[in-house]
C-alpha positions in Angstrom: -56.9 10.2 -22.3 -58.9 9.3 -18.9 -61.2 11.9 -17.6 -58.8 13.4 -14.6 -56.0 14.5 -17.0 -58.2 15.8 -19.1 -58.7 18.1 -16.3 -55.6 19.6 -15.5 -54.2 22.6 -17.7 -52.2 21.3 -21.1 -48.7 23.7 -19.4 -49.3 19.9 -16.8 -49.5 17.9 -18.9 -46.8 18.9 -21.4 -44.6 19.0 -17.8 -45.6 15.6 -17.7 -45.1 13.6 -20.8 -41.2 15.7 -20.3 -40.8 13.8 -17.0 -42.1 10.8 -18.7 -40.1 11.1 -21.6 -36.8 11.9 -19.1 -37.1 9.0 -16.7 -37.8 6.9 -19.7 -34.4 7.5 -20.9 -32.7 7.1 -17.6 -34.6 3.1 -17.2 -32.7 3.0 -20.3 -29.8 0.6 -19.6 -26.9 1.3 -21.6 -24.3 0.0 -23.9 -21.6 -0.3 -21.3 -21.6 -0.6 -17.3 -18.3 2.1 -17.8 -21.6 4.1 -18.9 -23.0 3.7 -14.9 -19.1 4.4 -12.9 -18.8 8.5 -12.3 -14.8 8.6 -12.6 -13.5 9.5 -8.8 -10.7 9.7 -7.4 -10.0 10.2 -3.3 -6.9 11.3 -3.3 -5.4 14.0 -6.6 -3.5 12.2 -8.8 0.3 13.0 -10.2 0.1 13.2 -13.4 4.4 11.6 -13.7 4.5 8.5 -15.2 6.4 6.1 -12.5 10.3 5.9 -13.3 12.9 3.7 -13.6 15.8 4.8 -10.9 18.2 6.5 -12.1 22.0 4.0 -12.6 23.9 6.0 -9.3 20.1 6.0 -7.7 20.5 2.5 -7.7 24.4 2.4 -6.9 23.8 4.2 -3.9 21.6 1.7 -2.8 25.1 -1.0 -2.6 25.8 1.6 0.4 23.6 0.1 2.9 20.1 -1.6 3.1 19.8 0.9 5.7 19.7 3.8 2.4 18.1 1.3 -0.5 15.1 1.0 2.4 14.9 5.0 2.8 15.1 5.5 -0.6 11.1 5.3 -1.5 8.5 7.6 -3.3 6.9 10.5 -1.6 3.3 11.0 -1.5 2.7 7.3 -2.1 1.2 4.8 -0.5 2.1 0.7 -0.6 -0.7 -0.4 -2.8 0.3 2.6 -5.4 4.1 1.9 -5.1 3.3 -2.4 -6.2 0.4 -1.2 -8.7 3.1 0.2 -10.5 5.7 -2.3 -10.0 3.9 -4.5 -11.0 1.5 -3.0 -14.4 4.4 -1.1 -14.7 8.2 -3.0 -14.8 9.3 0.0 -13.2 10.4 0.4 -9.6 10.1 3.7 -8.4 12.1 3.5 -5.3 14.2 0.9 -3.4 12.6 0.1 -1.0 9.7 -1.0 -4.0 12.6 -3.3 -5.3 13.7 -4.5 -2.6 10.4 -6.1 -1.6 9.6 -6.8 -4.8 12.6 -9.2 -4.7 12.0 -10.8 -1.5 8.7 -12.0 -3.0 10.4 -13.4 -5.8 12.3 -14.8 -2.8 8.6 -16.1 -0.9 10.8 -14.0 2.3 8.5 -10.6 2.3 7.7 -10.8 5.9 11.1 -9.3 7.4 10.5 -6.5 4.6 6.8 -6.0 5.6 7.6 -6.4 9.3 9.9 -2.7 8.8 7.8 -1.3 7.1 4.5 -2.0 9.7 7.1 -0.6 12.2 8.0 2.4 10.4 4.7 3.4 9.9 4.1 2.6 13.0 6.5 5.0 14.9 5.2 8.1 12.8 1.9 7.4 15.0 0.7 10.0 17.2 -2.1 9.1 18.4 -2.0 6.6 21.7 -5.0 4.6 20.6 -3.6 4.2 16.9 -0.8 3.2 18.4 -2.2 0.8 20.1 -4.3 -1.0 18.0 -1.8 -1.3 15.4 1.5 -2.7 18.1 -1.7 -5.3 18.8 -1.4 -6.2 14.9 2.2 -6.3 14.4 2.4 -8.4 17.0 -0.4 -11.0 16.3 0.8 -10.5 12.4 5.1 -10.4 12.9 6.2 -11.6 16.5 3.8 -14.1 17.9 4.5 -17.8 17.6 2.9 -19.2 14.8 1.7 -15.7 13.2 0.7 -15.4 9.6 4.5 -13.4 8.8 6.3 -14.9 11.6 9.5 -12.9 11.4 12.5 -14.9 12.9 13.6 -12.7 15.8 15.5 -14.2 19.0 13.2 -15.4 22.6 14.7 -13.1 24.5 13.0 -10.1 21.8 10.4 -12.3 21.6 9.7 -11.2 25.5 11.1 -8.1 25.7 8.8 -6.9 22.8 5.3 -9.1 24.5 6.6 -6.5 27.5 6.2 -3.4 26.2 2.9 -4.0 25.0 2.1 -3.1 28.0 2.5 0.5 26.7 3.0 0.9 24.0 4.8 3.8 23.3 7.1 4.7 19.5 9.6 2.2 20.7 8.1 -0.8 21.2 9.2 -2.8 18.1 13.0 -0.6 17.8 15.3 -4.0 19.3 13.1 -6.8 17.1 13.0 -4.1 14.7 17.4 -4.3 14.4 17.1 -8.0 14.9 15.1 -8.0 11.6 17.1 -5.5 9.8 20.4 -7.0 10.7 19.0 -10.4 9.4 18.1 -9.1 5.5 21.4 -6.7 5.6 23.1 -9.8 5.8 20.7 -12.3 3.8 19.0 -10.9 1.5 20.7 -8.0 0.9 23.7 -9.9 -0.6 21.5 -11.9 -2.2 19.4 -8.7 -3.8 22.6 -6.7 -5.0 23.7 -10.0 -6.4 20.2 -10.1 -8.5 18.6 -9.9 -11.7 16.8 -7.0 -11.0 19.5 -5.8 -9.1 22.0 -5.7 -12.2 19.0 -4.4 -14.7 18.6 -1.6 -12.6 21.8 -0.2 -13.2 23.1 -1.1 -16.6 
């Protein structure tokens, strides 16, 4: 032992040895990486498992596309819905089932636009409204947008003009046009799809 440590009281030496031992344990590599991970969720996990919609619920979707789109899991974020669908094959709601169908046809931009508009209309902050309006326009409406929806020139012009002062109704006309397009085209195919027929068995 070095001379400096010999001058210390025995209790200090014992404490130093304990600290050294604890540090040694902490510095050892864990057997598995999971030992480093501390489970944490910023949202409380719901214990309820994703459910298959009842036959009656799925049959009601036939009445209209709007009824199907309004059937969504309360308190369930988009990421959570898609995770449930792809991990379990179960569709917690009409919106998710219809979106999965459109994805299978590589035409999900219409439902994504509709959902973005619904989120936009629920936004209260004027700053967030402006930011979301710009993003929706760039993603879905402007020419050569990455997820450009099929709306006529007149609708694009009206939407562009309303972007000067964004309001909850900025995308109202475009959203109605896209809803009509989905109703006339995709919705009828969805009702005949294996995905939907499986849900109503």
